[in-house]
C-alpha positions in Angstrom: 0.7 -18.6 -32.9 0.1 -18.0 -29.0 -3.2 -16.9 -27.8 -3.5 -14.6 -24.8 -6.1 -15.2 -22.4 -8.3 -12.2 -21.4 -9.1 -12.8 -17.7 -12.2 -11.8 -16.0 -12.9 -11.9 -12.3 -15.1 -14.9 -12.3 -12.6 -16.9 -14.4 -9.8 -15.9 -12.0 -12.0 -17.0 -8.9 -12.9 -20.3 -10.7 -9.2 -20.9 -11.5 -8.4 -20.2 -7.8 -11.0 -22.6 -6.6 -9.9 -25.3 -8.7 -6.4 -25.0 -7.6 -7.4 -25.1 -4.0 -9.5 -28.3 -4.5 -6.6 -29.8 -6.2 -4.4 -29.0 -3.1 -1.9 -26.9 -5.2 -2.4 -23.9 -3.3 -4.1 -23.1 0.1 -6.8 -20.8 0.9 -4.5 -18.7 3.4 -1.7 -18.0 0.7 -1.5 -14.6 -0.9 -3.1 -14.3 -4.2 0.2 -13.6 -6.0 0.7 -17.5 -5.4 -1.5 -18.1 -8.1 0.8 -16.4 -10.6 3.0 -19.5 -10.8 0.0 -21.1 -12.5 -0.4 -18.2 -15.2 1.8 -17.9 -18.1 4.0 -14.9 -17.8 2.8 -13.0 -20.9 -0.6 -13.0 -19.3 0.4 -11.7 -15.7 -0.5 -8.0 -16.6 -4.0 -8.9 -17.7 -4.6 -11.2 -14.6 -3.2 -8.4 -12.3 -5.2 -5.7 -13.9 -8.4 -7.5 -13.5 -7.8 -8.2 -9.9 -6.9 -4.5 -9.3 -10.2 -3.5 -11.2 -12.1 -5.6 -8.7 -10.2 -4.1 -5.7 -8.2 -7.2 -4.9 -4.5 -6.6 -3.9 -1.7 -9.3 -4.7 -1.1 -9.7 -1.0 -4.8 -10.4 -0.1 -5.4 -13.9 0.8 -6.9 -16.6 -1.8 -9.8 -17.0 0.5 -10.8 -13.5 -0.3 -11.4 -14.5 -3.9 -13.3 -17.5 -3.0 -15.8 -15.7 -0.8 -18.4 -18.2 0.5 -18.1 -21.6 -0.6 -20.8 -24.2 -0.5 -19.8 -27.2 1.7 -21.0 -30.6 0.9 -22.1 -33.1 3.6 -20.0 -35.9 3.9 
């Protein structure tokens, strides 16, 4: 049995941050780039949560990340 994940905005933001840190996506790419990392059957939940939080798929990933904490080298 397949389990469908219910996305909340904090989960989406965390997932986006992890993908950026791994270098799989870039901050300036559109949010819809994240869809390649989401199972197809979950896209509608993901998109619905973004819309509920006033994000558009064409917005940039950096918009999701907001202010990030920078660690000193």
